[in-house]
C-alpha positions in Angstrom: 7.9 -73.6 13.9 8.3 -70.1 12.5 11.4 -67.8 13.4 9.2 -65.5 15.2 8.1 -68.0 17.5 11.8 -69.6 18.1 12.4 -66.2 19.1 9.7 -65.8 21.7 10.9 -69.3 22.9 14.5 -68.7 23.1 13.5 -65.1 24.8 11.1 -67.1 27.4 13.7 -69.2 28.6 16.5 -66.8 28.4 13.9 -65.0 31.3 13.8 -67.8 33.3 17.6 -68.9 33.3 18.6 -64.9 34.1 16.1 -65.5 37.1 18.2 -68.0 38.5 21.8 -66.8 37.4 21.0 -63.4 38.8 20.0 -60.2 36.3 22.9 -60.7 33.7 21.5 -59.0 31.0 22.5 -57.1 27.8 22.1 -53.8 26.6 22.5 -52.7 22.2 24.0 -49.7 21.6 24.2 -47.7 18.6 26.3 -49.3 15.7 28.5 -46.9 14.0 30.6 -47.3 10.7 34.4 -48.3 11.2 36.8 -47.3 8.3 36.8 -49.7 5.5 40.5 -50.2 5.2 41.0 -53.2 6.0 37.6 -54.5 5.5 38.3 -58.1 6.8 38.4 -57.4 10.5 37.8 -61.3 11.8 38.2 -60.8 15.7 39.6 -58.3 18.2 40.7 -58.4 21.9 40.8 -55.8 24.8 44.3 -55.0 25.9 43.7 -52.4 28.3 42.2 -48.6 28.7 40.9 -47.5 25.2 44.0 -50.1 23.0 42.4 -53.0 21.4 44.3 -55.6 18.8 42.3 -57.0 15.7 43.5 -59.5 13.3 42.3 -59.3 9.4 41.9 -62.7 7.5 41.7 -60.7 3.9 44.1 -61.4 0.9 46.9 -58.6 1.3 45.9 -57.0 4.2 46.0 -60.2 6.5 47.6 -59.0 9.5 47.3 -57.9 13.2 46.3 -54.3 14.0 46.5 -51.8 16.9 43.3 -50.1 17.3 42.0 -47.3 19.5 38.0 -47.3 20.3 36.8 -44.4 23.1 33.1 -44.9 24.2 30.5 -42.6 25.5 30.1 -42.8 29.5 27.2 -45.2 29.2 28.9 -47.4 27.0 26.2 -47.3 24.1 27.8 -45.4 21.9 31.3 -45.7 20.0 32.8 -41.7 20.1 35.5 -43.2 17.9 37.2 -45.9 16.3 40.8 -45.9 14.9 43.3 -48.4 13.6 46.5 -48.3 11.6 46.6 -48.5 8.1 47.1 -51.8 6.2 50.8 -51.2 5.4 51.4 -50.5 9.1 50.1 -53.6 10.0 52.0 -55.8 12.0 52.7 -59.3 9.2 52.6 -62.8 11.2 54.6 -65.3 9.9 53.6 -68.1 8.3 49.8 -67.4 8.5 47.0 -67.2 5.8 43.1 -67.3 7.6 43.5 -65.2 10.8 40.1 -65.6 12.6 40.4 -64.8 16.0 43.0 -63.4 18.9 42.8 -63.1 22.3 45.0 -61.0 24.7 47.5 -62.2 27.6 47.5 -60.2 30.3 50.9 -62.0 31.4 52.9 -61.2 28.8 51.2 -58.7 26.8 51.1 -60.7 23.9 48.4 -61.9 21.3 47.2 -65.4 20.8 46.1 -65.6 17.1 43.7 -68.7 15.5 44.6 -69.3 12.1 41.3 -71.4 10.4 43.5 -72.4 7.6 46.6 -73.6 9.2 44.7 -75.1 12.0 47.3 -73.4 14.7 46.8 -71.1 17.2 49.8 -69.2 18.0 51.3 -66.8 20.6 53.0 -63.8 18.6 54.4 -60.3 20.0 52.8 -57.1 19.5 55.6 -57.0 16.6 55.3 -60.5 15.4 57.2 -63.0 16.6 56.3 -65.9 16.9 56.5 -67.1 20.9 54.9 -70.1 21.0 51.9 -72.9 19.7 49.4 -74.9 21.0 49.4 -78.5 21.2 46.4 -79.1 18.8 44.4 -82.6 19.3 44.2 -84.2 16.3 40.6 -84.5 16.7 40.2 -80.6 16.1 42.3 -80.8 12.7 39.3 -82.9 11.1 37.3 -79.6 9.9 34.3 -79.2 7.7 35.4 -76.8 4.6 36.0 -73.6 6.3 34.5 -74.1 9.5 37.4 -74.7 11.8 38.9 -72.3 14.6 37.2 -69.3 14.8 36.9 -68.1 18.1 39.5 -67.7 21.0 39.6 -65.7 24.6 41.4 -65.8 27.9 40.1 -65.8 30.8 40.5 -62.4 33.5 42.9 -64.6 35.5 44.7 -65.0 32.6 44.7 -69.2 33.3 42.2 -70.3 31.3 42.0 -70.0 27.2 39.1 -71.3 25.2 38.7 -71.6 21.5 35.9 -73.5 19.2 35.1 -75.3 15.9 32.7 -72.7 13.7 30.5 -75.8 13.0 30.6 -79.8 13.3 34.1 -81.8 12.7 34.0 -83.8 9.8 34.0 -87.1 12.7 31.4 -85.2 15.0 28.1 -84.8 12.9 26.3 -82.6 10.5 26.6 -79.1 9.7 23.8 -76.9 10.8 20.2 -76.9 8.5 17.1 -75.1 8.9 16.2 -78.0 10.9 18.9 -78.3 13.4 21.9 -76.9 15.0 25.2 -78.4 14.9 27.0 -79.5 17.5 30.9 -78.3 18.2 33.7 -78.5 20.8 34.2 -75.9 23.2 38.3 -76.9 24.1 39.9 -75.4 27.5 42.9 -74.8 27.7 44.6 -73.8 31.3 47.5 -73.1 33.0 48.6 -73.7 36.7 50.0 -70.1 37.0 50.9 -67.2 34.3 54.3 -68.2 33.9 53.4 -72.2 32.9 52.4 -73.2 29.7 48.9 -74.5 28.8 47.7 -77.7 28.2 44.2 -79.4 27.3 41.9 -80.1 30.5 38.9 -80.6 28.7 36.3 -80.1 25.6 32.8 -79.8 26.2 30.2 -80.3 23.3 28.0 -77.4 22.7 25.1 -77.1 20.5 24.0 -73.8 18.1 20.9 -73.0 17.0 19.3 -73.6 13.4 18.8 -71.3 10.9 16.2 -68.4 10.7 16.0 -69.6 6.7 15.9 -72.1 4.7 18.1 -72.0 1.6 22.1 -72.0 1.6 23.4 -70.0 -0.8 24.8 -72.8 -2.7 26.5 -73.7 0.2 27.6 -70.9 2.1 24.5 -70.7 4.8 25.8 -71.5 8.5 25.1 -71.1 11.7 28.2 -71.6 14.1 30.4 -70.4 17.1 31.8 -67.2 15.4 33.9 -66.2 19.0 34.0 -66.6 22.6 34.4 -64.4 25.2 35.6 -65.3 29.1 34.0 -63.4 31.7 35.7 -62.7 35.2 33.1 -65.0 36.8 34.0 -67.9 35.4 31.3 -68.1 32.8 31.3 -68.0 29.0 29.7 -66.1 26.3 29.1 -68.0 23.3 28.7 -65.5 19.9 27.0 -67.5 17.4 26.6 -66.2 13.9 24.7 -66.9 11.0 24.2 -66.4 7.4 20.7 -68.0 5.7 18.6 -66.7 2.8 14.8 -66.6 2.1 15.4 -67.0 -1.4 17.0 -70.3 -3.3 20.0 -69.5 -5.7 23.1 -68.5 -5.7 25.4 -65.5 -6.8 25.4 -61.8 -5.8 22.4 -61.1 -5.9 21.0 -63.9 -3.6 23.9 -62.7 -1.3 22.3 -59.4 -1.4 19.3 -60.9 -0.3 20.3 -63.1 2.3 20.8 -62.0 6.3 23.2 -62.0 8.7 22.3 -62.8 12.7 24.0 -63.0 15.9 23.3 -64.2 19.2 24.9 -64.2 22.2 24.6 -66.8 25.0 26.1 -67.8 28.4 27.4 -70.8 29.8 28.5 -71.5 33.0 27.8 -74.7 34.3 30.1 -77.8 33.3 29.3 -80.1 35.9 27.4 -83.1 34.8 28.5 -82.5 31.0 30.4 -84.6 29.4 34.0 -84.2 28.7 34.6 -85.2 25.4 38.7 -84.6 24.5 39.1 -88.4 24.5 36.1 -89.0 22.1 37.4 -89.6 18.9 33.5 -89.2 17.4 30.3 -87.6 18.6 28.3 -89.5 16.1 25.9 -91.5 17.9 28.2 -91.0 20.7 25.7 -90.6 24.3 26.7 -87.3 25.5 25.5 -84.7 27.5 25.9 -81.2 26.0 26.5 -77.9 27.9 23.1 -75.5 28.6 23.1 -72.0 27.7 21.7 -69.3 28.5 20.3 -66.3 25.6 21.6 -63.2 26.8 20.7 -60.9 23.2 19.6 -61.6 19.9 19.8 -59.2 16.5 16.3 -59.6 16.2 13.9 -61.1 13.8 15.0 -59.0 11.1 18.8 -59.8 11.8 21.4 -57.2 10.9 21.5 -55.8 7.6 24.7 -56.4 5.4 26.3 -56.6 9.0 28.4 -60.0 9.4 29.0 -59.2 13.1 31.9 -61.9 13.4 34.2 -61.0 16.7 33.3 -60.2 20.3 35.3 -59.1 22.9 35.3 -57.8 26.6 36.0 -53.9 27.1 36.6 -51.5 29.7 34.4 -51.4 32.9 31.2 -48.7 32.9 30.2 -48.4 36.5 30.2 -50.5 39.3 27.2 -53.0 38.2 28.3 -53.1 34.3 31.2 -53.8 32.1 31.4 -52.9 28.1 31.3 -55.7 25.1 32.2 -55.0 21.6 31.4 -56.7 18.5 32.7 -55.8 14.8 31.7 -57.3 11.4 34.1 -58.7 9.1 33.2 -57.2 5.7 35.8 -59.3 3.6 33.3 -60.3 1.6 32.6 -57.4 -0.5 29.3 -58.0 0.6 29.2 -56.9 3.9 29.4 -53.3 5.9 32.1 -52.2 8.1 30.8 -52.2 11.6 31.5 -52.1 15.3 28.7 -51.9 17.9 28.8 -51.3 21.7 27.0 -53.6 23.7 27.2 -53.2 27.9 26.7 -56.4 30.0 25.0 -55.5 33.5 25.4 -57.6 36.6 29.1 -58.0 36.9 31.5 -55.4 39.2 34.3 -56.2 36.7 37.8 -54.5 38.1 40.9 -53.8 36.1 44.1 -55.0 38.1 47.9 -54.5 37.0 51.1 -56.3 38.9 54.7 -55.0 38.8 57.6 -57.7 38.9 60.9 -56.2 40.2 63.7 -56.7 38.4 65.4 -59.9 39.2 62.6 -61.3 41.4 59.6 -63.5 39.9 56.0 -62.7 40.9 53.2 -64.9 40.6 51.0 -62.9 38.9 52.3 -60.1 36.7 51.1 -57.9 33.9 48.5 -55.9 33.3 44.7 -55.7 32.3 43.6 -58.3 34.2 39.7 -58.5 35.0 38.8 -59.9 38.4 35.3 -59.6 39.7 35.2 -57.0 42.3 35.2 -58.9 46.3 37.7 -61.1 44.7 40.4 -63.1 47.2 43.5 -62.9 45.7 47.0 -63.8 46.9 50.1 -62.9 44.8 53.8 -63.8 45.9 57.4 -62.9 45.5 60.3 -64.9 44.7 63.8 -65.0 44.0 67.5 -64.4 45.4 67.1 -63.5 48.8 63.1 -63.9 49.2 61.1 -67.0 50.3 58.2 -67.3 52.0 59.5 -69.9 54.2 62.3 -68.2 55.4 65.6 -67.2 54.2 66.5 -70.4 52.5 68.5 -69.4 49.8 72.0 -68.9 51.0 72.6 -66.1 49.7 75.0 -63.0 51.1 71.9 -61.2 50.9 68.0 -61.4 51.9 65.7 -59.1 50.8 62.9 -56.7 52.3 59.6 -56.7 50.4 56.7 -54.8 51.0 53.6 -54.0 48.4 50.6 -51.6 47.7 47.2 -52.1 46.0 46.6 -48.8 44.9 45.8 -47.6 48.0 43.3 -50.2 49.1 45.6 -52.4 50.8 49.4 -52.9 51.9 51.6 -55.0 53.7 55.4 -56.1 53.8 56.7 -59.8 53.2 56.6 -61.5 49.9 52.8 -63.1 50.1 49.9 -60.3 49.7 46.7 -61.5 50.4 43.7 -58.9 49.8 40.1 -58.3 49.0 39.9 -56.4 45.7 37.8 -53.3 46.0 38.8 -51.2 43.4 40.6 -51.3 40.1 44.4 -50.5 40.7 47.9 -51.7 40.1 50.2 -54.2 42.9 53.4 -52.5 43.3 56.2 -54.9 44.9 59.0 -52.9 46.6 62.3 -55.1 47.1 65.3 -54.2 49.2 68.1 -56.1 49.5 69.8 -55.9 53.0 73.0 -58.2 54.4 71.9 -61.6 55.9 72.4 -61.9 59.1 75.7 -63.0 60.0 77.0 -64.6 56.4 76.0 -66.9 54.0 73.7 -69.5 55.6 74.8 -72.5 55.4 71.7 -74.2 57.2 68.6 -73.9 58.9 65.6 -75.6 60.5 62.0 -75.0 60.8 59.9 -77.6 61.7 56.6 -76.7 59.7 57.5 -79.9 57.4 56.9 -82.5 59.8 54.0 -84.0 61.5 53.0 -82.9 65.2 53.9 -86.0 67.2 57.1 -86.7 65.6 60.4 -87.7 67.7 63.3 -85.2 67.8 65.6 -88.0 66.8 63.7 -87.9 63.0 64.5 -84.3 62.2 66.8 -83.8 59.8 69.9 -82.9 61.7 69.0 -83.6 65.3 69.3 -86.2 67.6 68.4 -86.7 71.6 65.1 -86.3 72.9 62.2 -84.0 71.7 59.1 -83.9 69.9 57.7 -81.9 67.4 54.9 -79.7 68.7 52.3 -77.2 67.8 52.8 -73.7 68.9 52.2 -70.6 67.7 54.3 -67.0 69.6 55.0 -64.0 69.3 58.3 -62.8 68.4 60.5 -60.1 71.0 60.9 -56.9 69.9 64.0 -58.1 67.5 61.9 -60.0 65.3 61.6 -63.9 64.4 65.0 -65.2 63.1 63.0 -66.4 60.0 60.3 -64.0 60.1 58.5 -65.2 57.0 58.5 -68.6 58.6 54.5 -69.9 59.7 55.9 -70.5 63.3 53.1 -73.0 63.6 55.6 -76.1 64.8 58.8 -75.9 67.5 60.6 -79.0 69.1 59.7 -79.6 72.3 63.5 -80.7 74.0 62.0 -82.1 77.3 65.6 -83.9 77.8 68.5 -82.6 75.7 68.1 -82.3 72.4 71.5 -81.5 70.1 71.9 -79.8 66.6 74.5 -80.7 64.6 76.9 -79.5 62.3 78.2 -81.0 59.4 81.8 -81.6 58.9 82.0 -78.9 56.1 80.6 -76.6 58.4 83.2 -76.8 61.1 86.1 -76.0 58.7 89.3 -74.9 61.1 89.3 -71.7 59.6 85.1 -71.4 59.1 83.4 -69.6 61.8 79.6 -69.9 62.1 76.9 -67.7 63.7 74.3 -69.3 65.1 70.4 -67.8 65.8 67.8 -69.3 67.0 63.9 -69.0 69.2 64.3 -70.5 72.6 61.4 -70.7 74.6 62.2 -69.9 78.4 61.0 -73.1 80.7 62.7 -72.4 84.3 64.4 -76.1 85.3 62.4 -77.5 88.9 66.1 -78.4 90.0 69.5 -77.4 89.6 70.8 -77.6 85.9 73.3 -80.8 86.4 76.6 -81.6 84.5 76.4 -82.5 80.9 78.5 -85.1 79.0 81.9 -84.7 78.4 81.8 -84.4 74.8 78.8 -81.9 75.3 80.7 -78.2 73.8 77.6 -76.0 74.3 74.5 -75.7 75.5 71.7 -73.3 76.5 69.1 -74.0 79.4 67.1 -71.9 82.1 67.8 -72.1 85.4 65.3 -72.4 88.4 65.7 -68.4 88.9 64.2 -68.4 84.8 67.7 -66.9 83.8 69.7 -68.0 80.3 72.5 -70.1 81.2 75.1 -71.3 78.7 76.8 -74.2 79.0 80.9 -74.2 78.6 84.1 -74.4 80.2 84.7 -73.0 83.8 87.4 -73.1 86.4 85.9 -74.2 89.4 88.0 -74.8 92.5 91.3 -75.6 90.0 89.8 -77.8 88.3 89.1 -76.9 84.5 85.6 -78.5 83.4 82.6 -77.7 82.1 80.1 -75.9 83.9 77.1 -73.5 83.6 77.0 -69.8 83.5 73.9 -67.3 83.7 74.4 -65.2 80.7 73.0 -62.1 82.2 71.0 -61.2 85.3 67.7 -60.8 84.0 65.0 -63.3 84.7 62.5 -64.8 81.9 59.1 -66.3 82.5 58.3 -69.4 81.8 56.8 -69.7 77.9 58.7 -66.6 77.1 60.8 -66.5 73.7 64.4 -65.2 73.6 66.1 -64.9 70.5 69.5 -66.3 71.0 72.7 -65.3 68.8 75.6 -67.5 69.2 78.8 -66.7 67.4 81.3 -69.5 66.9 85.1 -68.6 66.7 87.3 -71.8 66.7 89.9 -71.2 64.3 92.0 -71.9 67.3 90.2 -73.3 70.4 86.6 -72.9 70.0 84.9 -69.9 71.6 81.1 -68.6 71.3 79.5 -64.9 72.0 76.2 -64.9 72.9 73.5 -62.5 72.5 69.8 -62.3 74.4 67.3 -60.2 71.7 70.3 -58.4 70.0 72.5 -57.4 73.3 76.0 -59.1 73.6 75.9 -61.0 77.3 78.8 -59.5 78.7 79.6 -61.1 82.5 82.1 -62.0 84.6 81.9 -65.6 84.1 84.2 -66.0 81.0 86.8 -69.4 80.5 89.5 -68.8 83.2 92.7 -70.4 82.2 94.4 -72.3 85.0 96.0 -69.2 86.3 93.2 -67.3 86.8 93.1 -65.0 84.2 89.5 -64.4 82.9 90.2 -65.3 78.7 87.4 -63.0 76.8 85.0 -61.6 79.2 82.0 -62.0 77.1 83.7 -64.9 74.9 83.2 -68.6 76.5 85.2 -71.1 75.7 83.8 -74.6 74.3 83.2 -77.4 77.6 84.9 -79.6 74.9 86.9 -78.9 72.2 87.9 -81.3 69.3 88.9 -78.7 66.2 85.8 -77.7 65.3 82.3 -77.3 66.9 79.8 -80.5 65.9 77.4 -80.0 68.3 74.8 -77.4 70.1 72.2 -78.8 73.1 69.1 -77.7 74.0 68.3 -78.5 77.9 64.7 -78.7 78.4 63.5 -76.0 76.2 61.4 -75.4 72.9 63.5 -74.5 70.0 62.3 -73.2 66.8 63.6 -71.1 63.5 67.6 -72.4 64.0 70.0 -70.9 61.1 73.7 -71.2 61.2 75.1 -68.6 58.8 79.3 -68.2 57.9 81.1 -65.6 59.8 84.0 -64.7 59.1 85.7 -62.3 61.9 87.5 -59.1 60.3 90.9 -58.5 61.9 89.5 -55.3 63.6 86.4 -56.8 65.7 87.0 -57.9 69.4 86.2 -61.5 68.7 87.4 -64.3 70.6 89.7 -65.2 67.2 91.0 -68.6 68.4 93.0 -68.5 71.4 93.4 -64.8 71.7 90.2 -64.6 73.9 88.9 -61.1 72.9 91.8 -59.9 71.9 91.4 -57.5 68.4 93.5 -59.4 65.6 95.0 -55.9 64.4 96.5 -55.8 68.0 98.9 -59.0 67.0 99.0 -58.1 63.6 101.1 -54.9 64.5 103.2 -56.4 66.5 103.7 -59.5 64.6 102.9 -61.6 67.1 101.6 -65.4 66.4 97.5 -65.4 66.7 97.8 -69.3 68.2 98.2 -70.4 71.5 101.3 -72.8 70.7 103.4 -70.4 69.4 102.6 -67.6 72.1 104.8 -67.0 75.5 106.6 -70.6 75.8 105.5 -70.0 79.2 103.1 -72.7 81.0 99.8 -71.2 81.4 100.5 -67.7 80.1 98.9 -66.4 77.1 98.9 -63.4 74.9 95.9 -62.9 75.8 97.0 -61.7 79.5 99.5 -59.9 78.1 97.0 -58.0 76.3 94.8 -57.6 79.1 97.6 -55.6 81.5 98.2 -53.2 79.0 101.5 -53.5 78.5 103.4 -53.9 75.0 105.2 -57.3 75.1 107.8 -55.4 73.4 108.2 -52.1 75.2 111.1 -51.2 77.3 108.9 -51.7 80.4 110.9 -55.1 81.9 108.3 -55.9 84.4 104.8 -55.0 85.7 102.8 -56.1 88.6 99.1 -56.8 87.0 97.3 -58.2 90.2 97.2 -59.1 93.8 94.8 -60.6 95.8 94.9 -62.7 99.0 92.4 -65.3 100.2 93.5 -68.1 101.9 97.1 -67.6 99.4 98.6 -64.6 98.2 98.2 -64.8 94.5 101.0 -62.3 92.9 100.4 -61.8 88.7 102.9 -59.8 86.5 104.6 -58.9 83.3 107.9 -60.3 82.6 107.8 -60.5 78.9 110.5 -57.4 78.5 113.2 -57.6 76.2 115.5 -56.4 79.5 114.9 -59.5 81.7 115.9 -59.0 85.2 116.2 -61.4 88.3 113.3 -61.5 90.6 112.6 -62.4 94.4 109.1 -62.2 96.2 109.4 -61.3 99.9 107.3 -61.9 102.9 107.3 -59.3 106.1 105.4 -58.9 109.3 105.8 -54.9 108.7 104.9 -52.7 106.1 108.7 -51.4 105.7 110.2 -54.8 105.2 112.7 -53.5 108.1 111.6 -53.5 111.8 110.0 -56.8 111.5 110.6 -60.5 110.3 111.6 -60.9 106.4 111.2 -63.5 104.9 112.3 -64.5 101.4 110.2 -67.0 99.6 112.2 -69.6 97.7 111.1 -73.0 96.3 110.5 -74.4 99.0 107.7 -72.1 99.7 105.5 -72.9 96.8 107.7 -70.7 94.4 111.1 -69.8 93.1 113.2 -66.6 92.3 114.7 -66.4 88.5 114.2 -65.5 85.3 110.4 -64.6 84.0 110.5 -67.4 81.8 111.2 -69.9 84.4 108.3 -68.5 86.6 104.7 -69.6 86.7 103.2 -66.4 87.1 100.8 -67.6 90.1 102.4 -68.3 93.6 100.4 -70.4 96.0 102.0 -70.3 99.4 101.7 -73.0 102.1 98.9 -73.4 104.4 97.3 -70.2 106.8 99.3 -67.0 106.3 99.9 -64.8 109.2 97.6 -62.4 110.0 99.5 -58.6 109.0 101.8 -60.1 106.4 103.2 -58.2 103.3 104.5 -58.7 100.3 106.7 -57.4 97.3 108.7 -57.9 94.8 112.1 -57.2 94.3 113.8 -56.8 90.9 117.7 -57.5 90.9 
């Protein structure tokens, strides 16, 4: 078949294939002479904007060359081309025959193929070696000067392609006038841009045969000179040919030789034989990849134009993107040329991705190429950032925001968007204090199968089952705002969350946050087991209640207390925050949706004094808190953080019952109950709440008096000037005209010094109407 017939046949095949593949085509612009220093530019790659890098394989000029190229608005004319002088080229140590290069958008580094050394290495733009690809042994079995000539990286930065120029010695014959040659398209991949490339596959590819029959003394060829990855996942294969219609060798014969180049597109790798494990292709039954011709230099070839390198350039319009091809004129006979091409049929967008200092973005770098309409997801991680919630045990958490050049924006460590234009994805990471301190443990239930028993969930005991649920957070937000919130623990009866021992050290207070769903009890809440320290549940009215220590009818034990008068609806989710203080005795202060619950149902000492108002003593206390219960409700997103209460904080702080530490410190008083007043049932918290300085000059003050079926008198008597006292009862208010009785030991109390007084007097029997009482200090 003649050269003209072969070209016509290829063009017909291309037109048929293009109709199937979506009207992708290449239009050639006007070639332009480029500077002859350096001459041997054998490969080129695009780095964004007007910036490119090229490699030179020629003698003293060898090295990496930064280049600047400007194009006309239609992409068909090179307005300018410039590169650094040979003396300013970046020297790459240990190289001898640089044939191809590829820009890595993740790092801004350049990968370079050395044909003679049989290596592919990553270099910084200053020439430092970063890493080398692992080259399969079979790819080192090159046939003369026909090894690595090509290199490209995909627009998403995840795939690297290379190929040998003509058949390996173990694979078959070189190209000729009668047949093409089989080469290996070698595919390396990395799962993310932070990983290393590893070999994934090799595919057999067959080139075309020569146009002319003479090989110029063995120098004629038809092979793969370069590759160019497209953002749609397909690959442009650049075939370069040198052949001659004249027999002979030497300068004259080379002058009469013709250069040709063709650009093919390969896109369907299905059913193509993966030959990475084939030691030889000779007589091997393989299925080669199919190719579609997009551009051919024509029957007349390229006069003195040894076009060898190709790369994608900037976008020209919404439907076209530029290509550049350039010649290697290092043989002394070829011209130094650059030719612009325009690829139509792909809407290519250029994106850049920033990475805040101290964090890791799943995509970072510049000059990524994607098709318009691509759905992309990018995540940010690092100290304080976790898409599953606050699991970093850090003293800080990080609020994250992202914006894609006014196309899309959002909050959280995952950015998901559809590309509609080029631009930059910018992350903003703002650290803030973690709720309650360092995270000790946390629970989401996303990792468990639906139907899993609550007792199978790590850290949980009792009844319960993991169920599917989707809910909206209250105004204060989720405890773990970035969790999926699609599974929760359904505590049908009573479920308990255990707290490991090291979280319950005597000086290690904790703050617990949890999402709780209201489920109104059908029956009144019942007493829990004696070992339950703290629990939450909703009563029949929809009021959220806490199980804690109560004094009921003079009997101290566990009891339920409504946390507020608000009545929640069934199915309503509430954020419950529980501050735990057990430096002495165990106390808890509770918040609902961020508001502190202040009720009159705080734990009452046996003498009747309220110990702290908003603070509730644990129903059972054994030196630490070990379990928190949930009764007949649903729970999700439980976090326990460390919390040390500052001296100025009005916390429970052990047995002080809501008294600021500072008050005790200023009066040189101990903070534990064992060393307080020495008076049975009378604590420093009681003293504080009377408003009386325990070491003041006022020796005696009645703090409260009540009369129900029996009288109750409470007073402070801890001044340094102790006095004796007695209690009088009279039938008249003047304590003169009526009957006056001095109450003594036989009546349920006695006179004496305050350290011998029980602070609560209970008379016996029903007191007569109109009785009056007073305390006489002697």
